N, C-alpha and C positions, 0 to 999 in steps of 0.2 A: 504494500500500500504506500502510495507516494505521500510524503509529508507536505502538509499545507504550507503555502508560502505567501507572504505579503510584503510588498515593497513600501518603503516610507522614506521621507527625507531625513527625519530625525526620530530616533528611538530614545525615549526617556524611560529609564528604569528606576522605578520607585516613585510613589505618589505622596511623599511627605512635603513639607513646605518648600524644600529645594526643588523637588520634581515638579510641583505645581508651578513654581516660578519659571522653570525652564520650559515647560510645555506651553504655558500661556504666552510667554515671550516669543517662542519660535512660531507658534500658531498664528499670532498676530502679524507675522511677517509673510503670511501666505504660504508657509511651508506645510507639507503633509507631516503631521506629528502623531506618533503612537505613544501612548503612556501606558506602561505596564505596572500594575500594582498587585502584589501577592495577596493582600487582604481584601476585604469587602468595602473599604473606606479609604478615602484620601485624607491627608493631614499628618501622617506620621505620628510623632509623639502627641500631637493634639488629638489624634484618634485613640491612641492607647491610654492616654491620661486625660480624659475629657475635662476641659476647662483649664488646662495648663495655660497660664498667662503668656502672651507674647511679650516677653521681657527683653529689655535691652534695645528697644526700637527707637529710643530718643536720645542719641548722643547730644550733649549740650542742650538738652531739653527741646530738641527739634527732631521730628520724625525723620527716619532715614529716607523716606520717599519711595517712589516706584510702586510696585504691586502691593506691598504691605500697606502703604498709605491709601491706595485705591480701595483695597478690600476693607480697611477700617472705615473709610468714609461711606462706603456702601452700607455697612452695618449700622453706623451711627445715624444715617439718614432714614432708617426704618422707623415706623411708628407702631409701637414704641421703639426707641433706640435699642440696638442689639450689640453695641460696643461703646466703650468709653475709656479715656485716659485716666489712670490713677497712679498715685505714688506707690512704689514698691515697698513692702515691709522689710526687705532684706537690706543689710548694710551695703553701701557703695553702689547700689543699683539706682538708676534714675526712674522716671515714670515708666509704666508698662501699659499694655493694652489688655483690658478685661473684656470678655465678649460672651455672647450666647453661643455655645459650642454647636448646637444643632443648626442654627441659622447661618453660622460661619461655614459649616460644611456644605449646606445647601448653596450658599453664594459661591463658594469655590468651585463646586460642580458646574454651576451656571456659567462662570467665567471660562472654564475649560470648554464648555459646549459652544459658547459664543466665539471662542478662538478657533473653533473647528478641530479640536483635538479629539482623536479617537482614544477613548479610555477603555482599557481592558482590565477589569477587576478580576481577582481570583486567578491571576496568571503569573507564572514565574519565569524569569530569565534564567536558563540553566547553564549555558556555556557559549562562549564566542567561537566562531570559526574564523581563523586568521588567514589573510592573504598577504604575506609579507608583513609590512608595518601598518596594516589596516585591518579593521574588523569587517569581514565580508558579510557575515550573517550572524544572527544570534539564535541559538536553539532555545525554544520556550515550550511551555505546556500549560494547559488549563484542564478543566474537568472533561473536556472532549478529546483530550489527547495532545499529541505533539504538534507543534507548528514552528515555522522559522520566519523571522523577520529579517528582511534584507534592507539595511539602512545605509544612508550616505554618511550620517554622523550618529554617534551614540553618546548620550549624556547619562552617566551613572550617578544617580541620586538615591541609591538604595540604602544608604546608611552604613552598610557593611562592605560595600565595594567588591562583591563577589565576582562580577563580570570583569571588572578592571584587574583584579588579582589573577583571574584565570587567563586574562589576555597577556599577562606577563609584567604588569606594573608592580614594581617592588613596593613593599609596605612594611609598617611596624604595627604590632598589636599593643595598645596601651602605651605605658611609659617605657623607659629603658630596661626595666625589669619585667615587662610584660603585664604589669598590673593595670587593670582597667577601672574606671570609675564605677561606683555602685550603680545598680539598676534601681528603678523606682516604681512603686505601684501607688496610685493615688485613689482618693474617693472624695465624695462630698458628704457633709452632714446637712440635712434639710430640717427646717423648723427651729433654727437657732435664734435665741434672743441676742442680737448683735450688741446691744448696749451693755448687757451683763457680761457677755463673752469677752469683749474687748475693753473692759474697764481696767484690767490690769495693765500697768504701763510697760511691762516686759513683753516685747513683741514675740518672744519665743517660749513663753509659758514655762520657764525653766524650773521654777519652784514646784509647780504641779508635776512636771515630768520627773524631777528628782525623786519625788515621793513614789510615783508609779514604778520607776526603775528599782528603787530600794526595796519595795515590797514585792518585786518579782511579777508585777502585773503588766509591765512594759519591757520591751527588749532594751538592752543597754544602749543601743544606737539611737534610742529615742530620747536622748538627754535634752534635745531642743525640739519643740513642736512647731512645725511650719504650718500655721493655720492662717488663712487669708480669707477676707470677705469675698464671697463668690459674686458673680455678676448680678444675680437676682437677690432681692432682700431675703434675709433669713437663711441664706445658704453660706456654707463655709467650705472652702477648698482645702483639703488636707494633703499636703505634699511632704509628708514626714517619713514615710516608710521606705527605707533604702536597704537593699540586700547586697552585701559585699561579695567580692571574689567570684563573680559570675562571668563566664566567657559568653558574650552576647552572640558569637558566631555558632554556638553549640545549642541546637534546638532542645536537647534533653535538659541541659543546664538551665535554659530559659524557662522551660516548663516547671522545673522544680522550684526555681526562684519565684515564679508567679504564685505557686501554691503557698510557699512560705510567706510571701508578701501578703497574700490574702489573710492568712492567719494573724499576722501582725496588725493589719488594718482592722480586723474584727476586734482584737484586743484593745486597740487604741480607741475605736468607736465606743466600746463599752466603758472605757476609762473616762472618756470625755463626758458621757452621760452621767456617770456616778460622781465625778470629782471636780469638774470644771464648771463654774457658773455659766448659765445661759444654754447649756446643752441638755438639760434634763429631759426635755420633751422632743429632742431631735432624734433623727434616725439616719443610718448610713444609706447612701445611694450612689449610683454611677461609679461603682468599683471598676477599676481598670480591667479590660479583658485580658491583658497581658502586661508584663513589665515594660516600662519605657527604658530603652537602652541608650546610654549617653555616648559610649565610646567603644569602638572595636578597632577596625583597621584605620590607619592614617596612611594614605597613599603617598608615594614619592612623586612630587611634582617638579616642575622646572625651578620653582623657588620654594623654600621652606620658611614659613613665617615663624619668627622666634619671639621669645619673651623680651629680648632686647629691642626688637622692632617696636613692640608695644610701648615699652618704657620710654623710648625716644620719640614717641608720637609720630612715627614714620608715616608719611603720606606718599605712597608709591605713585610713580607716573602711570602705572596701570591699575591703580586702586579702583575697585568697583563698588565699594560700600564702606561707609564710615562706621566706627565702633568705638565704644568706650567702656564696654562691659568689664566688671571685675574678674579676677582669677577665681572663677566659680568651680572649684574642685570638690568633688563629692565622694568622700570616704573611699579613696583609692587605697587598697590594701588595708593597713591599720591606721591610715591617716584620718584626720577630722574633716568636717565640712568647712570650706573656706569661702569668703567673699572679699578677698583682699583686692584693693585698688590696683589695677594694672597700669595706670597712667595718672599723671597729675590731674587734679580736679579742674574741670573746665576745658580739657583738651580731648583729642581723639586721634585715632590712627585709621588707616584704611587697609583693607584686605586686597592683596594683589591678585590680578587675574592669573598670573603665572602659577599661583599655588593651586589652580584648578586644572592644570594641564600636565599630562605625562610628557616625558622627554621624547619618547620614541613613537608612540602610536598616533598616526596623523589624523584620525577621525574620531578620537575619543576625548571627552572632557568629563570632569566629575565635579560635584558640588554638594554642599552640606557638610556634615560632620566627618566626611572622609577626605577633606581637603588636606593639603600638605602643611603641617604645623607641628612644632615641638609641643611637649606636654603643657608647658606654661601658656603658650599662645593659644593652644587648643581650648584650654579651660575658659578663655575669654571669647573666642570667635564663634562659638557654637550656638549662639542664640538663634531662635527661630526666625526673627526678622532678617538677620544677616544671612541665614541659610536661604531664605526666599530670594534675597537680592543676589546671592551667588548663583542661584538657579536662573534668575532673570538675565544675569550676565552671560551665562553659557548659552541660553536660548538665543540671545541677541547675537552672540558670536557665531552661532551656527548659521544664522542667516547671512552674515558677512562672509563667512568662509565659502558657503555654497555659491553666493552671487559672484565672488571673485575667483572661484575655482582654486582655492589654496588650502593647505593644511591648517588645522586649528591653531597650530603654533605660529603660523604666519599671518594670522589676522592682524590688520593694522590697528594698533592700540589706540591711536588718536581717533579713529573712526568708532571704535567700540565705546570708548569713554564718552565721546560726544553723543553717541546714540543713547547711552544710559542716562546722561544728563538731560537729554531731550525727553526721555521717558519719566523724568521727575525725580531721579535719585539725587539726593542732595550732597553737597560738599565734595563733589568730584572735581579734581583739578584737570580741567579740559586743556589740552595742549595749546599754548600760545594765548591763553586767556587767564583771567583771574579765577579763583575758585567761584563756582556758581551759586554758593550760598554762604551766608555768614556763619 
């Protein structure tokens, strides 16, 4: 039986925020775009941890712009509004975007549809078929069996970089010792008395948590409780349960961590009801279907972003998005949670397009948390708004490469940056001009 085959200009692998950005940007240029997502939902961590704020989207208190701004404005314009800007409760973070998860998902699907993107849910990209230094086709499957996509350009936004790794792109797992950040499972508490719950001036409820840990009712890693007002009144987003030492590329390990995380979430929900003011009449809801994985492979790109680049507030000539997020490292090995400032207050750095490009494969780009960065830089660059903008940059670059008939590594940087600035991404240094935003 002959394997089904479909041709496309751009194949986007993974429907998280980066894949969404890549697919919409490429589709809006009139390209044929196929988006493959292994689950039943787009959004990535937004889907796995419903209600996770879009944090880090406001360097210097101004939104990064581009698709994340467009999406936020569409939600905010709804009646009643479905998104708003709020101050983050975590140290060293600026404002973040809080939103109605279901309406955000609906809107993202509509934006993909309007851009002409062919979305294939429940489909997996299995392996690339190489022709020299290009990906000639990608073997895939869904419930109906095997099929192959024949793309002109591949954009890997899968989070784990499986196809890039199988195509021969070198990578590292985690930090220098192979330790990866903890995975997270979240939930909401509904029916909370906000006034009573947030009367305590400690944003991390440490006194309550210490009692729960000492009495054996909470896991020792719950020394701080990350409880945030949800988008809707009376809802609290609980982003507290982190499971260490999980290899996010191992499905068996992820399944085990998910079940362990559910147990800890249930324990925390019971503790909140019994011990923390304002939660007595509340109940748990929207428990994550699986853990949210922060870190697995970091692919080797043309340029590796470093912690020194961040500290120096480097604004690269090929910078494609601004960022000032702190070093948000989450319980790597036996380490603690950190929110240390990555950069002097009031400044920002940019993420270079070169960190989204492999050195050798001429029709492959990658975006999102698989970008090329050292562990310090990675802990800052991985915010969802930045990932969406990385995707937008690769989708835009795909159009430039195909129109000019060049490898992705040879896309004219001045044309790419100018196009992204025209799409509303702020603070990019367009060649031969002043920065386009204050």
